[in-house]
MMTF fields as JSON, N, C-alpha, C and O atoms, coordinates in Angstrom:
{
  "mmtfVersion": "1.0.0",
  "mmtfProducer": "UNKNOWN",
  "numBonds": 451,
  "numAtoms": 452,
  "numGroups": 113,
  "numChains": 1,
  "numModels": 1,
  "chainsPerModel": [1],
  "groupsPerChain": [113],
  "chainIdList": ["A"],
  "bondAtomList": [4, 2, 8, 6, 12, 10, 16, 14, 20, 18, 24, 22, 28, 26, 32, 30, 36, 34, 40, 38, 44, 42, 48, 46, 52, 50, 56, 54, 60, 58, 64, 62, 68, 66, 72, 70, 76, 74, 80, 78, 84, 82, 88, 86, 92, 90, 96, 94, 100, 98, 104, 102, 108, 106, 112, 110, 116, 114, 120, 118, 124, 122, 128, 126, 132, 130, 136, 134, 140, 138, 144, 142, 148, 146, 152, 150, 156, 154, 160, 158, 164, 162, 168, 166, 172, 170, 176, 174, 180, 178, 184, 182, 188, 186, 192, 190, 196, 194, 200, 198, 204, 202, 208, 206, 212, 210, 216, 214, 220, 218, 224, 222, 228, 226, 232, 230, 236, 234, 240, 238, 244, 242, 248, 246, 252, 250, 256, 254, 260, 258, 264, 262, 268, 266, 272, 270, 276, 274, 280, 278, 284, 282, 288, 286, 292, 290, 296, 294, 300, 298, 304, 302, 308, 306, 312, 310, 316, 314, 320, 318, 324, 322, 328, 326, 332, 330, 336, 334, 340, 338, 344, 342, 348, 346, 352, 350, 356, 354, 360, 358, 364, 362, 368, 366, 372, 370, 376, 374, 380, 378, 384, 382, 388, 386, 392, 390, 396, 394, 400, 398, 404, 402, 408, 406, 412, 410, 416, 414, 420, 418, 424, 422, 428, 426, 432, 430, 436, 434, 440, 438, 444, 442, 448, 446],
  "bondOrderList": [1, 1, 1, 1, 1, 1, 1, 1, 1, 1, 1, 1, 1, 1, 1, 1, 1, 1, 1, 1, 1, 1, 1, 1, 1, 1, 1, 1, 1, 1, 1, 1, 1, 1, 1, 1, 1, 1, 1, 1, 1, 1, 1, 1, 1, 1, 1, 1, 1, 1, 1, 1, 1, 1, 1, 1, 1, 1, 1, 1, 1, 1, 1, 1, 1, 1, 1, 1, 1, 1, 1, 1, 1, 1, 1, 1, 1, 1, 1, 1, 1, 1, 1, 1, 1, 1, 1, 1, 1, 1, 1, 1, 1, 1, 1, 1, 1, 1, 1, 1, 1, 1, 1, 1, 1, 1, 1, 1, 1, 1, 1, 1],
  "groupList": [{"groupName": "MET", "atomNameList": ["N", "CA", "C", "O"], "elementList": ["N", "C", "C", "O"], "formalChargeList": [0, 0, 0, 0], "bondAtomList": [1, 0, 2, 1, 3, 2], "bondOrderList": [1, 1, 2], "singleLetterCode": "M", "chemCompType": "L-PEPTIDE LINKING"}, {"groupName": "ARG", "atomNameList": ["N", "CA", "C", "O"], "elementList": ["N", "C", "C", "O"], "formalChargeList": [0, 0, 0, 0], "bondAtomList": [1, 0, 2, 1, 3, 2], "bondOrderList": [1, 1, 2], "singleLetterCode": "R", "chemCompType": "L-PEPTIDE LINKING"}, {"groupName": "LYS", "atomNameList": ["N", "CA", "C", "O"], "elementList": ["N", "C", "C", "O"], "formalChargeList": [0, 0, 0, 0], "bondAtomList": [1, 0, 2, 1, 3, 2], "bondOrderList": [1, 1, 2], "singleLetterCode": "K", "chemCompType": "L-PEPTIDE LINKING"}, {"groupName": "TYR", "atomNameList": ["N", "CA", "C", "O"], "elementList": ["N", "C", "C", "O"], "formalChargeList": [0, 0, 0, 0], "bondAtomList": [1, 0, 2, 1, 3, 2], "bondOrderList": [1, 1, 2], "singleLetterCode": "Y", "chemCompType": "L-PEPTIDE LINKING"}, {"groupName": "ASN", "atomNameList": ["N", "CA", "C", "O"], "elementList": ["N", "C", "C", "O"], "formalChargeList": [0, 0, 0, 0], "bondAtomList": [1, 0, 2, 1, 3, 2], "bondOrderList": [1, 1, 2], "singleLetterCode": "N", "chemCompType": "L-PEPTIDE LINKING"}, {"groupName": "VAL", "atomNameList": ["N", "CA", "C", "O"], "elementList": ["N", "C", "C", "O"], "formalChargeList": [0, 0, 0, 0], "bondAtomList": [1, 0, 2, 1, 3, 2], "bondOrderList": [1, 1, 2], "singleLetterCode": "V", "chemCompType": "L-PEPTIDE LINKING"}, {"groupName": "GLN", "atomNameList": ["N", "CA", "C", "O"], "elementList": ["N", "C", "C", "O"], "formalChargeList": [0, 0, 0, 0], "bondAtomList": [1, 0, 2, 1, 3, 2], "bondOrderList": [1, 1, 2], "singleLetterCode": "Q", "chemCompType": "L-PEPTIDE LINKING"}, {"groupName": "SER", "atomNameList": ["N", "CA", "C", "O"], "elementList": ["N", "C", "C", "O"], "formalChargeList": [0, 0, 0, 0], "bondAtomList": [1, 0, 2, 1, 3, 2], "bondOrderList": [1, 1, 2], "singleLetterCode": "S", "chemCompType": "L-PEPTIDE LINKING"}, {"groupName": "PRO", "atomNameList": ["N", "CA", "C", "O"], "elementList": ["N", "C", "C", "O"], "formalChargeList": [0, 0, 0, 0], "bondAtomList": [1, 0, 2, 1, 3, 2], "bondOrderList": [1, 1, 2], "singleLetterCode": "P", "chemCompType": "L-PEPTIDE LINKING"}, {"groupName": "PHE", "atomNameList": ["N", "CA", "C", "O"], "elementList": ["N", "C", "C", "O"], "formalChargeList": [0, 0, 0, 0], "bondAtomList": [1, 0, 2, 1, 3, 2], "bondOrderList": [1, 1, 2], "singleLetterCode": "F", "chemCompType": "L-PEPTIDE LINKING"}, {"groupName": "ILE", "atomNameList": ["N", "CA", "C", "O"], "elementList": ["N", "C", "C", "O"], "formalChargeList": [0, 0, 0, 0], "bondAtomList": [1, 0, 2, 1, 3, 2], "bondOrderList": [1, 1, 2], "singleLetterCode": "I", "chemCompType": "L-PEPTIDE LINKING"}, {"groupName": "THR", "atomNameList": ["N", "CA", "C", "O"], "elementList": ["N", "C", "C", "O"], "formalChargeList": [0, 0, 0, 0], "bondAtomList": [1, 0, 2, 1, 3, 2], "bondOrderList": [1, 1, 2], "singleLetterCode": "T", "chemCompType": "L-PEPTIDE LINKING"}, {"groupName": "ASP", "atomNameList": ["N", "CA", "C", "O"], "elementList": ["N", "C", "C", "O"], "formalChargeList": [0, 0, 0, 0], "bondAtomList": [1, 0, 2, 1, 3, 2], "bondOrderList": [1, 1, 2], "singleLetterCode": "D", "chemCompType": "L-PEPTIDE LINKING"}, {"groupName": "GLY", "atomNameList": ["N", "CA", "C", "O"], "elementList": ["N", "C", "C", "O"], "formalChargeList": [0, 0, 0, 0], "bondAtomList": [1, 0, 2, 1, 3, 2], "bondOrderList": [1, 1, 2], "singleLetterCode": "G", "chemCompType": "PEPTIDE LINKING"}, {"groupName": "GLU", "atomNameList": ["N", "CA", "C", "O"], "elementList": ["N", "C", "C", "O"], "formalChargeList": [0, 0, 0, 0], "bondAtomList": [1, 0, 2, 1, 3, 2], "bondOrderList": [1, 1, 2], "singleLetterCode": "E", "chemCompType": "L-PEPTIDE LINKING"}, {"groupName": "HIS", "atomNameList": ["N", "CA", "C", "O"], "elementList": ["N", "C", "C", "O"], "formalChargeList": [0, 0, 0, 0], "bondAtomList": [1, 0, 2, 1, 3, 2], "bondOrderList": [1, 1, 2], "singleLetterCode": "H", "chemCompType": "L-PEPTIDE LINKING"}, {"groupName": "ALA", "atomNameList": ["N", "CA", "C", "O"], "elementList": ["N", "C", "C", "O"], "formalChargeList": [0, 0, 0, 0], "bondAtomList": [1, 0, 2, 1, 3, 2], "bondOrderList": [1, 1, 2], "singleLetterCode": "A", "chemCompType": "L-PEPTIDE LINKING"}, {"groupName": "TRP", "atomNameList": ["N", "CA", "C", "O"], "elementList": ["N", "C", "C", "O"], "formalChargeList": [0, 0, 0, 0], "bondAtomList": [1, 0, 2, 1, 3, 2], "bondOrderList": [1, 1, 2], "singleLetterCode": "W", "chemCompType": "L-PEPTIDE LINKING"}, {"groupName": "LEU", "atomNameList": ["N", "CA", "C", "O"], "elementList": ["N", "C", "C", "O"], "formalChargeList": [0, 0, 0, 0], "bondAtomList": [1, 0, 2, 1, 3, 2], "bondOrderList": [1, 1, 2], "singleLetterCode": "L", "chemCompType": "L-PEPTIDE LINKING"}, {"groupName": "CYS", "atomNameList": ["N", "CA", "C", "O"], "elementList": ["N", "C", "C", "O"], "formalChargeList": [0, 0, 0, 0], "bondAtomList": [1, 0, 2, 1, 3, 2], "bondOrderList": [1, 1, 2], "singleLetterCode": "C", "chemCompType": "L-PEPTIDE LINKING"}],
  "groupTypeList": [0, 1, 2, 3, 4, 5, 6, 1, 7, 8, 9, 10, 5, 8, 11, 5, 12, 13, 2, 5, 10, 2, 14, 15, 9, 13, 15, 16, 10, 4, 13, 4, 5, 4, 10, 7, 11, 16, 15, 0, 5, 16, 8, 7, 4, 17, 4, 12, 18, 9, 6, 11, 8, 2, 9, 12, 14, 3, 11, 9, 2, 10, 1, 13, 14, 2, 6, 9, 10, 10, 14, 14, 13, 14, 7, 10, 2, 10, 14, 2, 4, 11, 2, 5, 6, 3, 7, 4, 7, 9, 11, 12, 5, 19, 2, 3, 10, 16, 10, 19, 2, 8, 16, 9, 7, 0, 14, 18, 12, 4, 1, 12, 14],
  "groupIdList": [1, 2, 3, 4, 5, 6, 7, 8, 9, 10, 11, 12, 13, 14, 15, 16, 17, 18, 19, 20, 21, 22, 23, 24, 25, 26, 27, 28, 29, 30, 31, 32, 33, 34, 35, 36, 37, 38, 39, 40, 41, 42, 43, 44, 45, 46, 47, 48, 49, 50, 51, 52, 53, 54, 55, 56, 57, 58, 59, 60, 61, 62, 63, 64, 65, 66, 67, 68, 69, 70, 71, 72, 73, 74, 75, 76, 77, 78, 79, 80, 81, 82, 83, 84, 85, 86, 87, 88, 89, 90, 91, 92, 93, 94, 95, 96, 97, 98, 99, 100, 101, 102, 103, 104, 105, 106, 107, 108, 109, 110, 111, 112, 113],
  "secStructList": [7, 7, 7, 7, 7, 7, 7, 1, 1, 7, 3, 3, 7, 7, 7, 1, 1, 1, 7, 3, 3, 3, 3, 3, 3, 1, 2, 2, 2, 2, 7, 7, 6, 6, 7, 3, 3, 3, 3, 3, 3, 3, 7, 6, 6, 3, 3, 3, 3, 3, 3, 7, 7, 1, 1, 3, 3, 3, 3, 3, 3, 3, 3, 1, 7, 7, 6, 6, 7, 7, 7, 6, 6, 7, 3, 3, 3, 3, 7, 6, 6, 7, 7, 3, 3, 3, 3, 3, 7, 1, 1, 1, 7, 3, 3, 3, 3, 3, 3, 3, 3, 1, 7, 7, 7, 2, 2, 2, 2, 7, 5, 7, 7],
  "xCoordList": [0.922, 0.037, 0.904, 1.729, 0.695, 1.334, 1.173, 0.036, 2.286, 1.936, 2.405, 2.944, 2.202, 2.329, 1.524, 1.002, 1.415, 0.644, 1.216, 1.358, 1.465, 1.939, 1.017, 0.231, 1.134, 0.219, 0.751, 1.649, 0.177, 0.46, -0.434, -0.021, -1.785, -2.482, -3.095, -4.164, -2.42, -2.731, -3.859, -3.995, -4.657, -5.797, -5.233, -4.463, -5.665, -5.324, -6.324, -7.516, -5.925, -6.912, -7.106, -6.138, -8.451, -8.63, -8.329, -8.789, -7.415, -7.235, -7.284, -7.259, -7.35, -7.519, -6.217, -6.132, -5.455, -4.32, -3.095, -2.118, -2.994, -1.801, -0.948, 0.039, -1.278, -0.702, -1.192, -2.356, -0.372, -0.639, -0.471, 0.494, -1.565, -1.64, -2.086, -3.242, -1.054, -1.413, -1.202, -0.131, -2.431, -2.683, -2.448, -3.187, -1.281, -1.044, -1.529, -1.666, -1.873, -2.631, -3.435, -2.924, -4.443, -5.28, -6.729, -7.176, -7.437, -9.058, -9.452, -10.178, -9.088, -9.489, -9.364, -10.239, -8.059, -7.872, -8.085, -8.364, -7.949, -8.164, -9.497, -10.084, -9.765, -10.82, -10.135, -10.858, -8.847, -8.226, -8.116, -7.42, -8.897, -9.146, -8.08, -8.305, -7.019, -6.112, -4.894, -4.233, -4.426, -3.143, -3.265, -3.838, -2.835, -2.601, -0.926, -0.198, -0.767, 0.6, 0.516, -0.005, 0.884, 0.683, 1.889, 2.694, 2.276, 3.171, 2.672, 1.559, 3.473, 2.98, 3.817, 5.003, 3.223, 4.123, 3.369, 2.226, 4.257, 3.68, 4.504, 5.731, 3.695, 4.491, 5.012, 4.73, 5.907, 6.571, 5.432, 4.463, 5.613, 4.634, 3.393, 2.408, 3.4, 2.069, 1.627, 2.393, 0.487, 0.009, -1.223, -2.108, -1.132, -2.525, -3.4, -2.899, -4.52, -5.332, -4.769, -4.179, -4.979, -4.638, -5.779, -6.944, -5.071, -6.032, -5.597, -4.536, -6.236, -6.133, -6.453, -7.502, -5.783, -6.042, -6.495, -5.973, -7.296, -7.601, -6.683, -7.114, -5.437, -4.682, -3.042, -2.591, -2.407, -1.026, -0.313, -0.581, 0.573, 1.204, 2.659, 3.325, 3.141, 4.601, 4.938, 4.102, 5.962, 6.352, 7.75, 8.582, 8.221, 9.65, 9.745, 9.036, 10.608, 10.847, 11.768, 12.626, 11.485, 12.314, 13.174, 14.309, 12.617, 13.241, 12.521, 11.338, 13.385, 12.683, 12.592, 13.121, 12.014, 11.633, 10.343, 9.776, 9.637, 8.257, 8.612, 9.719, 7.49, 7.646, 8.205, 8.909, 7.933, 8.584, 9.949, 10.66, 10.418, 11.881, 12.637, 13.493, 12.709, 13.599, 14.442, 14.23, 15.401, 16.474, 16.045, 15.386, 16.494, 16.162, 16.575, 17.674, 15.897, 16.345, 15.911, 16.182, 15.281, 14.782, 13.486, 12.932, 12.813, 11.365, 10.764, 11.523, 9.548, 8.959, 7.644, 7.167, 7.049, 5.821, 5.079, 5.671, 3.705, 2.857, 1.882, 1.309, 1.65, 0.591, -0.689, -0.761, -1.559, -3.119, -3.77, -3.707, -4.436, -5.016, -4.216, -4.531, -3.102, -2.047, -2.444, -2.539, -2.667, -3.152, -1.954, -1.018, -1.818, -0.761, -1.119, -2.205, -0.268, -0.664, 0.734, 1.899, 0.387, 1.676, 1.529, 0.496, 2.919, 3.394, 4.548, 5.348, 4.765, 6.115, 6.148, 5.531, 7.029, 6.944, 8.257, 8.593, 8.983, 10.289, 10.111, 9.045, 11.284, 11.081, 10.972, 10.31, 11.681, 11.497, 10.446, 9.811, 9.949, 9.118, 9.386, 10.46, 8.506, 8.844, 8.084, 6.933, 8.809, 8.269, 8.463, 9.409, 7.265, 7.305, 6.447, 5.557, 6.681, 5.824, 5.01, 5.568, 3.951, 2.881, 2.339, 1.763, 2.461, 1.859, 1.071, 1.576, -0.233, -1.295, -1.836, -2.265, -1.879, -2.699, -3.549, -3.043, -4.903, -5.587, -5.422, -4.86, -5.853, -5.902, -6.337, -7.286, -5.889, -6.367, -7.715, -7.979, -8.447, -9.954, -10.336, -9.884, -11.158, -11.736, -12.332, -12.233, -12.878, -13.741, -12.742, -13.027, -11.613, -10.711, -9.557, -8.762, -9.52, -8.494, -8.755, -7.823, -9.891, -10.462, -9.658, -8.718, -9.962, -9.432, -10.311, -11.534, -9.502, -10.031, -11.002, -10.727, -11.853, -12.512, -12.565, -13.031],
  "yCoordList": [-1.157, 0.105, 1.482, 1.699, 2.19, 3.375, 4.303, 4.622, 4.866, 5.715, 7.12, 7.806, 7.573, 9.031, 9.441, 8.621, 10.755, 11.362, 12.496, 13.666, 12.091, 13.306, 14.134, 13.658, 15.522, 16.459, 17.109, 17.943, 16.669, 17.36, 18.411, 19.036, 18.718, 19.663, 20.508, 20.163, 21.421, 22.072, 22.891, 23.182, 23.274, 24.215, 25.629, 26.091, 26.246, 27.623, 28.744, 28.845, 29.269, 30.109, 31.404, 32.117, 31.679, 32.976, 33.976, 34.175, 34.839, 36.344, 37.414, 36.979, 38.764, 39.544, 40.502, 41.545, 40.211, 41.351, 40.981, 41.678, 39.642, 39.34, 38.405, 37.88, 38.151, 37.134, 35.74, 35.645, 34.587, 33.401, 32.539, 32.511, 31.949, 30.919, 29.448, 29.181, 28.529, 27.051, 26.334, 26.058, 26.103, 24.971, 23.568, 23.044, 22.926, 21.624, 20.622, 19.476, 21.069, 20.135, 21.027, 22.027, 20.74, 21.551, 21.614, 20.773, 22.433, 22.597, 22.461, 21.511, 23.223, 23.466, 22.234, 21.656, 21.931, 20.735, 19.24, 18.456, 18.91, 17.558, 17.387, 16.333, 18.645, 18.871, 18.64, 18.493, 18.578, 18.611, 19.97, 20.928, 19.889, 21.437, 21.258, 22.135, 20.418, 20.555, 21.28, 21.788, 21.448, 22.026, 22.197, 21.356, 23.049, 23.241, 23.856, 24.358, 23.589, 24.029, 24.655, 23.926, 25.692, 26.417, 26.96, 27.27, 27.181, 27.811, 29.074, 29.179, 30.257, 31.68, 32.362, 32.054, 33.373, 34.362, 35.523, 35.745, 36.425, 37.909, 38.747, 38.84, 39.277, 40.068, 41.287, 41.617, 41.968, 43.265, 44.25, 44.274, 45.066, 46.279, 45.984, 46.691, 44.872, 44.19, 44.532, 44.381, 44.933, 45.022, 44.042, 43.921, 43.343, 42.807, 43.56, 44.591, 43.273, 43.884, 43.354, 42.275, 44.221, 43.692, 42.41, 42.365, 41.407, 40.339, 39.959, 40.427, 39.249, 38.792, 37.267, 36.966, 36.33, 35.192, 34.286, 34.593, 33.32, 32.411, 31.059, 30.008, 31.156, 30.032, 30.361, 31.449, 29.622, 29.901, 29.862, 28.891, 30.747, 30.514, 30.604, 31.558, 29.35, 29.202, 29.72, 29.497, 30.412, 30.92, 30.495, 30.911, 29.887, 29.757, 30.525, 30.279, 31.507, 32.272, 31.395, 30.659, 31.562, 30.823, 31.879, 31.604, 33.032, 33.972, 35.473, 35.59, 36.496, 37.679, 38.344, 37.81, 39.323, 39.79, 40.232, 40.831, 40.073, 40.522, 41.459, 41.504, 42.245, 43.7, 43.195, 43.981, 41.925, 41.722, 41.489, 41.492, 41.292, 41.045, 40.167, 40.626, 38.851, 37.933, 37.574, 37.953, 36.816, 36.636, 35.155, 34.276, 35.094, 33.866, 32.604, 32.695, 31.476, 30.445, 30.708, 29.832, 31.792, 31.683, 31.453, 31.311, 31.386, 31.154, 32.004, 32.524, 32.102, 32.898, 32.079, 31.28, 32.219, 31.844, 33.051, 33.838, 33.373, 34.398, 33.598, 32.7, 33.914, 33.101, 33.666, 34.778, 32.915, 33.169, 34.061, 33.935, 35.007, 36.159, 37.381, 38.365, 37.2, 38.258, 39.144, 38.641, 40.495, 41.416, 41.642, 42.226, 41.277, 41.468, 41.794, 41.474, 42.381, 42.972, 42.386, 42.686, 41.692, 40.901, 42.103, 42.687, 42.262, 43.273, 42.847, 42.179, 43.2, 42.945, 44.383, 44.645, 45.427, 46.647, 46.852, 47.953, 45.662, 45.633, 45.252, 44.851, 45.404, 45.483, 43.698, 43.404, 42.708, 41.454, 40.692, 41.096, 39.41, 38.586, 37.838, 37.289, 37.862, 37.078, 35.76, 35.729, 34.594, 33.132, 32.737, 33.093, 31.849, 31.554, 30.221, 29.946, 29.521, 28.588, 28.996, 29.547, 28.693, 29.039, 27.804, 27.036, 27.484, 26.36, 26.842, 27.435, 26.608, 27.066, 25.976, 24.969, 26.039, 25.512, 26.004, 26.766, 25.654, 24.858, 25.299, 26.372, 24.583, 24.936, 26.026, 26.339, 26.875, 28.189, 27.951, 27.109, 28.754, 28.889, 30.517, 31.358, 30.666, 32.216, 32.572, 33.701, 31.671, 31.82, 32.187, 33.019, 31.576, 31.741, 32.979, 33.294, 33.665, 34.319, 35.883, 36.468, 36.29, 37.341, 38.642, 39.179, 38.965, 40.226, 41.299, 41.234, 42.505, 43.772, 44.017, 43.383, 44.741, 45.218, 46.582, 47.206],
  "zCoordList": [0.094, -0.032, -0.008, 0.879, -0.833, -0.904, 0.054, 0.403, 0.616, 1.921, 1.603, 2.472, 0.326, 0.139, -1.003, -1.759, -1.141, -2.156, -3.113, -2.759, -4.131, -4.892, -5.669, -6.488, -5.372, -5.503, -7.192, -7.308, -8.072, -9.381, -9.952, -10.929, -9.381, -9.822, -8.359, -7.855, -7.899, -6.702, -7.119, -8.308, -6.25, -6.411, -6.477, -5.635, -7.504, -7.694, -6.834, -7.125, -6.143, -4.903, -5.875, -6.139, -6.413, -7.181, -6.504, -5.38, -7.164, -6.574, -7.759, -8.911, -7.542, -8.497, -8.289, -8.938, -7.593, -7.539, -7.897, -7.625, -8.662, -9.397, -8.541, -9.058, -7.208, -6.319, -6.724, -7.112, -6.668, -7.208, -5.78, -5.015, -5.71, -4.555, -4.975, -5.304, -4.928, -5.29, -3.923, -3.383, -3.503, -2.341, -2.86, -3.694, -2.279, -2.507, -1.765, -2.194, -0.378, 0.559, 1.488, 1.991, 1.673, 2.668, 2.339, 1.558, 2.8, 2.937, 1.421, 1.124, 0.552, -0.768, -1.585, -2.23, -1.428, -2.162, -1.904, -2.811, -0.708, -0.294, 0.816, 1.061, 1.359, 2.629, 3.887, 4.873, 4.045, 5.268, 6.051, 5.713, 7.118, 7.566, 8.815, 9.648, 9.195, 10.141, 9.672, 10.578, 8.386, 7.929, 6.36, 5.666, 5.982, 4.318, 4.239, 5.094, 2.999, 2.437, 0.965, 0.12, 0.627, -0.468, -0.99, -0.112, -2.241, -2.834, -3.098, -3.615, -2.757, -2.962, -3.885, -4.003, -4.625, -5.63, -5.381, -5.779, -4.53, -4.549, -5.675, -5.703, -6.499, -7.479, -6.744, -5.592, -7.691, -7.142, -6.99, -7.749, -5.953, -5.711, -5.291, -5.504, -4.647, -4.197, -2.581, -1.629, -2.503, -1.017, -0.893, -1.741, 0.34, 0.647, 1.602, 2.05, 1.973, 3.124, 4.334, 4.386, 5.428, 6.769, 7.123, 6.729, 7.979, 8.152, 9.573, 9.987, 10.259, 11.506, 11.494, 12.065, 10.983, 10.658, 11.879, 12.951, 11.892, 12.783, 12.751, 13.226, 12.178, 11.946, 12.224, 11.865, 12.711, 12.638, 11.352, 10.645, 10.882, 9.647, 9.647, 10.051, 9.079, 8.863, 7.727, 6.851, 7.352, 6.107, 5.673, 6.48, 4.785, 4.332, 3.195, 2.219, 3.209, 1.754, 0.973, 1.46, -0.355, -1.156, -1.938, -2.326, -2.141, -3.237, -2.924, -2.605, -3.066, -2.899, -1.442, -0.467, -1.383, -0.071, 0.238, -0.677, 1.443, 1.787, 2.94, 3.476, 3.282, 4.037, 5.445, 6.079, 5.977, 7.357, 7.192, 8.196, 6.122, 5.761, 6.178, 6.934, 5.978, 6.263, 5.064, 3.912, 5.466, 4.27, 3.502, 4.059, 2.297, 1.647, 2.477, 3.024, 2.656, 3.423, 4.871, 5.692, 5.272, 6.645, 6.564, 5.473, 7.778, 7.87, 9.106, 9.925, 9.184, 10.157, 10.653, 9.848, 11.881, 12.372, 12.758, 13.498, 12.328, 12.939, 13.517, 12.901, 14.785, 15.621, 15.017, 14.494, 15.12, 15.183, 15.786, 17.009, 15.388, 15.877, 16.04, 16.709, 15.323, 15.072, 13.801, 12.682, 14.053, 12.867, 12.016, 12.561, 10.759, 9.983, 8.58, 8.095, 7.986, 6.494, 5.588, 5.852, 4.725, 3.899, 2.633, 2.306, 2.042, 1.052, 0.501, 1.157, -0.805, -1.524, -2.167, -3.199, -1.374, -2.064, -2.909, -3.346, -3.103, -3.927, -5.305, -5.773, -5.996, -7.382, -7.937, -8.932, -7.163, -7.332, -7.009, -6.035, -7.687, -7.094, -5.708, -5.464, -4.988, -3.994, -4.136, -4.57, -3.733, -3.868, -2.305, -1.602, -1.87, -0.69, -0.474, -1.279, 0.454, 0.89, 2.386, 3.335, 2.35, 3.509, 4.059, 3.287, 5.414, 6.006, 7.067, 8.021, 6.952, 7.732, 8.634, 8.07, 10.076, 10.851, 11.899, 12.723, 12.013, 10.85, 9.536, 9.318, 8.622, 7.029, 6.879, 7.597, 6.038, 5.313, 4.663, 3.804, 5.17, 4.459, 4.51, 5.286, 3.604, 3.621, 4.995, 5.475, 5.526, 6.662, 7.762, 8.624, 7.719, 9.002, 8.66, 9.545, 7.299, 6.957, 7.839, 8.392, 7.837, 8.614, 7.851, 8.437, 6.919, 6.262, 6.379, 6.25, 6.683, 6.798, 5.358, 4.339, 5.381, 3.989, 4.024, 3.072]
}
């Protein structure tokens, strides 16, 4: 019996601001509400709304910079219920992996409007 699952077709989270979110495992792709893993691409000069997510988010930056500024290869954990705004005000694209626990969902994202 196979004890692994290769994800070849991640769920593309619809966005209108140029950010690319590809959920490989989690609520949207396989119904797992406990944890999600997504590959994120934030375009240059991009800003998100403030949000106070109801999940912990672990971020591993692959390339580029984000406004909280960590170096390539470093990671950060933002605790749930912490108000945060993600942005990339730099000229290079920022690529990173986000792991959310419990899994990301629009209901738990809690964005300001």
